[in-house]
N, C-alpha and C positions, 0 to 999 in steps of 0.2 A: 230428139228421142225417137225410138222406133215407133212405127205405126201401131203395132201391138205384137204380142209374143207369137201369135199365129203366123204373121207374115215375116217375122224376124226370128231366126233361131237363137240369137243372142239377145236376151231381154235386158241386158245392161250395156247397151251402146249409148253413144251420145252423152248428153249432159248428165244422165243418171250415172254413167260410168265415171265421168270426170268428177262428179261430186263425191262418189265413193272413194276414188283414188286420192282426191285432195284431203278428205278426212283421214284416210289411212296413213298418208305420209306426214300429216300434221302432228308429229310426235315430239317436237322440241318443247321443252319447258322454258318459258321465257319469264324474266323478272317482272313483277308488278310493284305496286306501291310498297314502300317500306321494306323492300328486299324480299317479299314473299314470292314463292313460286306459283305459277299458274299451270295447271295440268290439263286444261280443257281447250286445247288449241283447235277448236271447231269453228266453223264459219260464223255461227251466230255469236260466239264469244268474241272472235276477232273483230267482227263488224261492230258489235256493241261497245267494246272497249275503245275502239277508235272514235266512234261517235261521241262517247262520253269524254274521252281524253281531249278532243278538240275544245270542249267547252270548259274543262277544268284546268288545262295547262296554264302555268307549270305546277299547280297543286294537284291534289288527288280527288277533290270533290268540290261542289259548289253549293253553298247554302240556298235552300229554296227561297229564303228571304230576298236573295238577289233578284229572282224572277218577279216576286211580288213588287219589289221596289221599282224594277224596270217598267212593269205595266203601269204603275202609278205615274211614273215620269211620262210615259207615252200618252196617258190620258190627258195630260196637261198641255200637249202640243197643239198647235193649230191643225185643222183638218184640211187636207188637200182633196180636190174633186177627182173622182175616178169611178169608172163603172166596172164592176167585177162580174165575170161570167164563169160559173163552175162548168168546166169542160168534161169532167169525169162523173157526171150525174147519172150515167147509164151503167149497166153491169159490165164487169170485166170478165170476158170469156177466156179462161185459162187454156182451153183446148179448141181453138177455132177451126172449123172445117176448112180443109184445103191448105192448112199451114203445117206441112209435114216434113220440115227439114230434119234429116236423120240424126243430126248432132244436137241441135239446140231447141227444137220444138218440144212441146209437151204431148205430141201426138201419141195416143195409146196409154197415157197415164190414167185416164178416167176422170180427170179434173173437169169441173164445169165453171160456173160463175163464182168468182171469189171476191173477197173484200180484204181489208187489212187485218192485222193481228188482233184477235179477240182475247181478252185477258180475264173477263169475269162475266158470269151469267146469273140472273135471278128471275124467279117466276112468281107472279101473284095472280092466280087463276089463269085466265086466258091472256093476261098481260105479261109480256116478256121484256126484260131489260138486258142489255149487253153493254159491257165496258170495253173500250179499245185502248191499245197501247199508247197512242197519241192522237186518238180521234174522238175522245169524250164518251158520253153516255147516250145510248139510243134506246127508244121505246117502241114496242109494237103492241097494239091492242087487238090484233087479229091472228095471234099464234105464229107470228114471225113472217107473215106474207108481206107486210109493208112495215117500214121503220121510219122514225123521224128523230132528229137530234134534239135532246133536251138539255144540252150542256155547253153550247157554243160560246157563251159569254163568260165562262168561269176562268179563273186565273191559270189553270193548267188543264190540258186535255189528256194527261197521263193517268190512266185508271188502273188500280190494283185489285179492288174487291168491291162487290155489291152485296147488299143484304136487304131483303124485305122482312121487316120485323113483325112480331105478332100483331101489332096495331096497324099493319099495312103501310107503315112509313118506309120510305126508300132511303137507305144509307149508302153513301158512295165514299169509298176509301181511295184517295188519290195517291199517285206514286206507283208505277208499275212494279210488281213484286216478283220479277223473274231473275233477279240478281245479274241481269245482263246489261242494264244501265243505258240502253239506247233510247231512253226517255228520261224526263226529269224526275227528280224526287218530288214528293207530293207537297201540297200545302195544307193538308189536314183531311178530316172526315166531314162530310156534309150530309144533311138530313132534309128530306122533303116529306111533308104531310099532305101534299095535294097532287100526288102522281107525277112529280117532276116539273110542275109549272114554276115552282120556286124552291130555292134551297137556302139553308142557313148552315154556316159552319158550326160544328159541334165542338164546344169547349173553346179554348184560346189557342195559343201557339204551341201547345204541348206536342202536337203531331206534325208541326212544320218540319220539313226536311226528312220526312219518313217515306218508306215504301210500305204499302198496306198489303200484307199477304192474305189476311182473312178477317172478316167481320162475322161475329157469331152472337146471337141472342140466347140468353140462358133460360128464358121463359119465366124468370123471376124478377124482371125489371132491369136487367143489365145487358149491355152490349160489350163484348170484348173485341179489341183490335190487336191482331198479331202483326207486328211491324218489324222492320229491320233494326230497331233500337228498343226492343223490349215489348212486353205485353201490357196493354192498357185496358182500363174498364171505365164505363160511363153509364149513367142512367139511360134506359131505353125510351123514356117517355118525354125527354126534353133535350133541346140543344144547349141549354144553359149549363154553366158550371164546368169546371176543369176536368180533364181526363185524369184518372189516377193510375200511376205506374205501379203495377202489381208484381211484375217479374222482370228482372234484368240481372241475370246471374254473373255475367262476365264483367269484372271491374275495369278491364281495358286500360291499364295505367299508362300505356304508350300512346293511346289515342289512335290505334289502328282502325282503319275503315272496315276491317273484317272481323273485329272482335267487339262488336257493338250489341251483342245479344240478339242475333237475327232469329226471331221467332217465326218459323215458316208455317206453323199451323197451331190452332187451338180448337178443342172440342169440349162440349159439355155432355156428360153421360145422361141420356134420357132416363127419366124415372127417379133421379136423385134430387130433384127440386133445386137444381143449380149447385149442389154441394160438391160434386165430383167434376173437376176441371183438369184437363190434360193439355199441356203445351209442349212444343218441341223447339229447342234451340238447334238449328240445322244449317249453319254456314256450310257451303258446299265443299270447302277444302278442309273442314274440321277445325275445331278448337278444343282446348281442354275442358270447356264447359258445354260442348255439344251433348245433347241427350234429352231424355224425357223428364218433364217436371210435372208433378202431380200435386193437386190440392184436393183434399177431401172435406174441407171445411168452408166451402163457399167461394174460393178463388180470390180472396182478398190479399193484400200485400203481406208478405211474411208467412203465407200459408203453404208455399210450394216447397217441395223437396225433390231432389234429383233421385230418380229411381233407376234400378237396373232390371228392366223387364226380363223375366225368365223365359226360357225356351230358345227358339231358333235365331233370335235377333243377335247379331254381333254388336254389343253395346259399345265397343271400342271403335266402331266404324259407322257412326250415324251422321249423315249429311242432311241434305234437304229431305224433309219428310212431310207427307200429306196423310191426314187421318180422316176416317169416316165411321160413324156409328150406325148400326141398324136402328130403325125408328124406335124399337122397344128396348134398346140398350143391351141386347143379348149378345151382340158380336161387335168387335172393334177391328177395323181393317187399317192397314198402314202400308204406304209405299215409302221405301227408304233408299236413298241414294248413298253410294259409297265414296267417301273422300279418298280412301286408299286407291280405289280403282281409277278415280278421276285423276289423281296425281300420277298414276302409272300410265295414263293416256292409252288405255287399251280399247278394245272394240265395244265395251260397255262400261258404265259406271253405276249400274243398278245393283244394290245389295239384294233386293228382292221385294216381294209383296207378301205381307204377313197378316195373320188374323189371330186375335184372342177369341176363342170360341165361347168364352164365358162373358165377354165384354169387360173383364177386369183389366184396367190399364197396366197392371203389373204382370199380366200374363197368366199362364204360359202362352207364348206365341208359337204358331206353326208357320213355316214358310210354305205358301201355297203357289208361288210362282217365282221364277227368276228369268234372266235373259234367254236362257236356252229353252225353257219350257214354253215361254210366251212366243219365242221364235218358231217353235214347232206347232203352234196353234193356228198357223195360217199366215203368219207375218210375212210381209214382203221383204223384210230385212234379214231373214234367216241365213241366207247364203251370200250376203253382201260383205265382201272382204273389208274388215276394219270398221264396220258400221253396223252394229247389232242393236237389238232392242235394248233401250235404256242408255244409249250412247249420250243422250242429252237429258238424262233424268234430273240433272240439276236445273234444267230449264223447262222441261215438259213433264208436268205432274198434275193430275186431277183424279178425284175418286168420288164415287157416289154409290149409295146402297138403295135399292128399291124400298120405298116406305112400306110396301105391303108384303115384302118377302126378304127376310134377312140373309137368305142364301143367294140372292140375285144382286151381283155387284158389277160395276163398271170401273175399269182401270185405264186411265189415259196416260200414255207416254208419247212417243213419236206417233204411235197409232192408238186406236181404242180397242180394248179387249173386254170381253164380258164372260161372266160365269153364272150359271143358273144353279150350281150345287155348292155354293160356299167356297169355291176355289179348288175343288177336287179336279175340275177340268176347266179350261178356258178356250174360247174361240176368238179369233180376230174379227172384230165387228167393223172396223174402219181401217183398212190397210193403207200403207204409205203411198202406193200407186199400183197400177195394174200390170206392170211390166213382167211380174213373175207368173201371171196367169196365161195359160194356153187356151185362148178363146178368141173368137172373132169379135168384130166391133159390136154386133148386135147382142152377143152373149155376155160381154163383159159387164159386170155390175158397176154402176157409177161409183167412183171413189170419192172420198172427201180430201180436203187438203191435209197434209201432214203437220206435225208439230202441235200437239194438243196442250191447251192451257186451262180449259174450263169445262165443267159438267153441271147440268141441272136436270132434274126429273120433274115432270109436270103431274098435276093431279089427274089428268086424263090419259095417262099412260104413254107419254112421249119422253124420249131422252134427247136432250140438247147437248151438242158439243161445240166448243169454241177453240179455234186454232189459228195458225198463221194465215189462213185463207178465209176466216169469217166464222159463220154459224151454220150448223146443219142439224136436222131433226129426223128421227124415225121412231116407229112404235117400239115400245119396250118389249113387246112380244116377239120381235124379230130376232133371229139368230143368224150367224154367219155373215157373209159380205152383203153389201148392197142395201137398197131401199132407202137410202139417205136422200132427203130433200134439202137442197141448198137454199138458204134463206137470205141470200146476199144481194139480191137484185136492187134493193133500195138502200143498202148500207154503203155510205161513202166515207170509208176510213182508210183508203189506200195510202201507203207510206212510201212516198217518192223521195229519191235522192237527187234527181235531176229531171228536167223536161226541156224540150226544144221543139220548134215548129219549122215546117217547110211548106212551100206552096204545093198545092195538090188540086189541079183543075181550077175551079172558081173559089176554092177555099183553102184550108190548110190541113196538113197532117201534123198531129202532135204525138211525139214519142217521149217515153220516160222510162227510167229505171227504178225498180221498187225493191223494198225489203221482201225477200222470199217469194216474190211474184214476178220475177223476170223483167223483161223489157216489153213495154206495152206500146200499142200504136192505135191511134184514133183517126180515122179517115173521114172526109166529108160525106155526109149522108149515111154513115154507118150506124146501125142500130145499137151496136155494142162496141165498147172498148175491147181490144183483143190483145192477147199475149203471144206473139209469134215466137218468142224465145223464153224458155223457162229457167228454173233455178233462181239464183239471186240476180238482181239487177243493180246497176250503178249509174255511171255517167252515160250520156248519149251525145251523138253528133248527127246532125241532120243537114242535108243539102238544102239551103234556103230556097233554091229555085226548083227543087224536085223532092217532094216529101216521100217519094218511094225509096229514096236513097238515105240510109241511116247506118250508124255504127252504135252498137251497144256493148256492154261488158258483163261478164259473169262475176268473177272476183279476181283481184290481184293482177290486173292488166290483161285479163283474158278477153280480148276484144274480138268482135265478129261484125262483119259488114254485110249489108244487103243492098241490092239495087232493084228488087222487085217487091218492095213493101213487106218483106219478112217471110216470103214463101220459101226462100233459100238463103243460107248464110255461108260465108267463108270466114274461117277463123284466121285472125291476122295478128296474133299476139307474139311479141318478142320476149315474153317471159320464159324463163328456163324450163318450165313445165310443158311448154308448147313448141318453142323454137328448137329445132334439132341441133343447131350448132351451140354446144354447151360452153364454148370458149367465148362466144360473142353475145350470148343471151343476157337478159336482165335478171340479176340474182334476187331482187326483192322489190316489192311494190306494196302500196297500201291496199287494204281490202277493197276500198273504193278508190281506184287510181284515176288520175286526171288524164284526159286527152282532149285536144282542141283543134279546130280548124282555123286557118288563117282568116282573119276577118275580111280580107280582100280576095282570097282564092280558095274556093271550096275544095280544091284538089291538093292543097298543101296542109298536111296534118302534123301535129306534134303530140307526143305521148310521154309520160314520165313515170318511171319506177325509181330505181337507184340511178338510172341514166336518163338523159333526155334524148328521145328518139324522133327522127324527122323522116317524113315520106312526102314526096312530090307526085306520087302516082295516084293519090286519092282513091277513087272507087275501083281502081285496078290493083290496089295494094295487096300483096300476098306476103306470107311469112310462114314457111314450113321447112323444107330442106334448104331453101334459100330465102332471103328476107329483103323486102324493099325498105324496111325501116333502117335508118342509118343512125348509130349513136353519135351525137354531136357534143355531148357534155356529160360529165358525171358529177353527182353530188358528194361522192366520197364517203368516208367513214366518220362516225362520231367518236367522242372521247373514249367510249367503251369498246370500240372496235366494231360496232354495229353499223348497218347501212343507213345513211340518210336517204329519205325517199320523198318524191314529189307530192305536193298537195294541191297545187293550182297552177294554171298556165294562162298566158295571154300571148297571141301571135299576130303580128302585123308585118307582112312581107318578110324581110330577112331578120326582123327583130323578134326575139322571144324573151318573155319574162317567165321565170320558173320559180315557184316557191317550194320550200322543202321543210321537213321536220326530222329530228334525229330519231333513232330507233328505240330509244328508251321510253318507258311508261312514266306516268306521273305519280308522285312528285319526284323530282330529281334535281339536285343542285347544278347538274350540268345540262339541264334541258336546253335545247337549242332549236331555233327555227330561223329561217331567213329567205332571202330572195336572190337568185342569180339571174344574170342577163347577158346577152351578147350585144346590147346596144353599144355602139361605138366601134363594132367590128370584132371584138374578141370577148370570150366568156370571162366573167368576173363576179365576185360576190359583193353584193351591195352592203355597205357599212353606213349606218345612220343612227345617231343617238336619239332621233325622234321616234323611230319604229319600236314598238314594244316587243318583248320576247314572249309572244303567244303564237298560237296556231294561225297560219295564213290560210284562210278559207277561200279567198277569191282574188283574182287579178283581172283587171279590165283595162284595155288600152283604147284610147280615143281613136275612132276611125279616121279622124282628120289629121292625126299627128302621132307617130309612133313613139315620140319622146314623152308623151303625155299619158301617164298610167296611174291607175288607182289600185290600192291594196286594201283588202277587207280582212279584218282580224276577227276571229272567233273568240269565245271566252269573255270573261268579265275583268274589270279593272282591278287595280291594287286595293281598292276599297274592300273587295270580296276575296281576291286571290293574291296572296303575297307574291310579289315579283311580277304581277300582271301588267304593270305599266298603265298607261292611260290611252284611251282612244279606240275607235272602231274603224274609221275610214281615213286613209291617208292618200295624199296626192303628190305626184312628182311631175314636173314639166320639163325635166332635163335628163330623161332616161334613167332615173333612179339615183342620180348623184346627190340630190337633195330632196327632202320631203317636208310636207307640212300636214299637221293634224287638222282635218276638216270635219271632225265629228260634231263640233259645235254643240247644239242643244240635243243631240241624239240621246236617247235613254242608254244607260249602261247595260247593254245586252249583247249577246254574241251575234256578230255579223256573218252572213253566209254567202252572199253574192250580190253583185252590183251590175246594172245595165245602164248604158248611156244612150238616151233616145231623145231626139228633138231638143237638144240643149238642156235636158234634165237628167238628173241622176236618180235612179230607182234602186233602193237598197232593200234586200231581203234579210230579215233577222229572225231570231228565235221568238220574237214577239210581234211579228208582222212586217208590213211594208212601210217604207218612209221615202219621201221624195224631196229633192232640193234642186234649185236652179244651178246649172253648171257654173254660172258666173259668180254665184254666191253660195258655195257648197256647204258652208257651216250653218245655214239656216234651214232646218229640216221641218217638214210637216208630215203628219201621219195620214197614210192611206188606209182608213179603217174599214176596208171592204171585205175582209176575210174573218173567219172564226179565229179564236185565239190559239193559233197553231204555229208550229215551227215552219218557217219558210226556208227550205234548203237550197234553193237557187232561183235566180231571176235571169231570163234571157229575152232579147228583143224578138218581136214578131216581124218577119221580113216585110218591109214596105208599109208597116202600120205604126201608128203612135200608140203602141200597146206592148205589154210584156207578157210572157208566159211564165207562170209561177208554179214551182214544184213545192208541195208541202209534205211534211212527214206525218201524215195522219188524216188529211182531208183532201187528198187527190191533187189534180192539176186545175189551175184557174188561169183565166186571161183577164188582165186588167188594162182597160183603155184609159189613157190619161186625158184630162180635159184641158 
């Protein structure tokens, strides 16, 4: 990215412009489950659907009971000895000084220290709580200066909602509720009466397999849970007793995963003693049952009716909706996403921001803002082609009203906006980035990370925001840009997809690719983890003998290499959006596309989209007008005419193993995955009745024998997924001609990656690490050294009896085997 707008006349060069262009051109509607169309071909949607699809294939979803059962299985395994070191315990600096690559760095963005995606916030006096997408619950008793985890041992770290009830008990709703699904469904709602030292699940299994959008106390002894499968109510004073389902309008006779009565919000009107309850069914692509549901008789089952609020709201176009009342009930605000605009895949899918100036849920409502007016309030997205305010309103929504002033309201979308006059005018309070500002470094106000998900207002006049980069705070008296304090230095919720190590002096450099936080690098003696390359991150490749040399990726095979530790990058992608030769480029790749170095030659690389690409030029590889990548194999087309694309690679000399998946989404009767290889001298497709038809997440070749290879499968067995087959880890000793299932006593859980080290197999799964002797691979033990977090990949540390572990929510760890 450019250093800043003052030094660069074009404030949208580099990754900013690449991101805008990819969003603008992502206009194809592709099929989803049960034949429905998806109109939000955006990065976060593509990435999330692929993350979820890996785990549910060939079905459309996975019961949360599968995760609970897998953790119970794991608890019964013998424990292996190992020492875990958390490597990313220091802050991640998203805009490190001196890292000014004009294409890929964040230089000039205004970002500072960041954490992973924050999905929920709650305040109890000077105590703050935050929930993370897959990082659990964190607590601060000093107004956000320092944080500690209070959730590591729970069954899932995926958090959707938080509530501090009137009795100061803390309620935690599991299952991230952004309808993007790159985290697990929840295992229920939990309650703590001792500040998070202990938790009890509220009720029984009623909220298993749910996403929790909102938890609300009515002040009359009840708590409401807005979930993706209806609205529930429970006593606010106990954890005992079942949840009562009070609203589930859509009968969903076909069992569609999108017609489950997705209640995106619920509010109780202040001053009505719990009698007036308003809920919204807001599936982002719309259903016949989407709309406002009102109870004026206490919110019990059977008391809700569908209303058509009068005024400016288009009641035929209600998608995801977020609500907020003024503290005295005098005004009701609403953010409404438009299913029609989402399906049309335009530059925004925001219907608007509305207010009922009387507080009456039936209206009349006035529109106080839309994409254009918010764009004109100082938004950095105003002039960004194809990407305007509200482009991700199905994913980015939060709303809060000043408890002392009904006219003072905060609206969170990709950015944060505020109004001090009830919506007559708005100002951008937290903009997407600083590239649109014409200012020098010293004059640019620090920005926050974009993509907002949570808002909370404190009793001492502070506003807290939660987004894809963590938590930020500033006084509510502030207006305009700036004055945000980032509160992320002690929050360790980074969501990695991959991590690898290379020697650097007397220590190691650790590189990794993250969700919405680019590619990071941690060097010996460095006080902070740094982000030399911005945007989204994915796989990484590191020279084991020189940690200054690394390859990262943005999305869809957009690879970039560096030989100076990330100060400069060269884009080396053969994908058709980057390589000029459109007859030879790769037409399709996964959002997180695989690339790998030869385990014996750090200058021999292989990458995979629809084709398998080979380069022997290593750190001199280029791909622009001409390309050093050579296509050596193609995965072909699937039964529907879509592109098969690569999912995993293993390379040993002239031998390559390449896994692929078809282009379709789940479920599909024709879902297909497989492994191709050139072992034996020519490329061919492996056929084996032993291998299941699920997503192949990892391939690992034995360094001592190229015919000896392991395949790691994601997803769950046929017990949970029809057609899922059996097994997680499979071994071949003859180049893939024959296979045996070596899963043995492994829990039935998604596998993600495997490393061979010192005669041992180390497996990363969605429920942690497991180890087995290579000579007896079916006898697995549990390496219980990590929080209960998804392990997305495992790689060896050069020259050490250790592995570097990437987690999707708790950063990077190194585990040394005993």
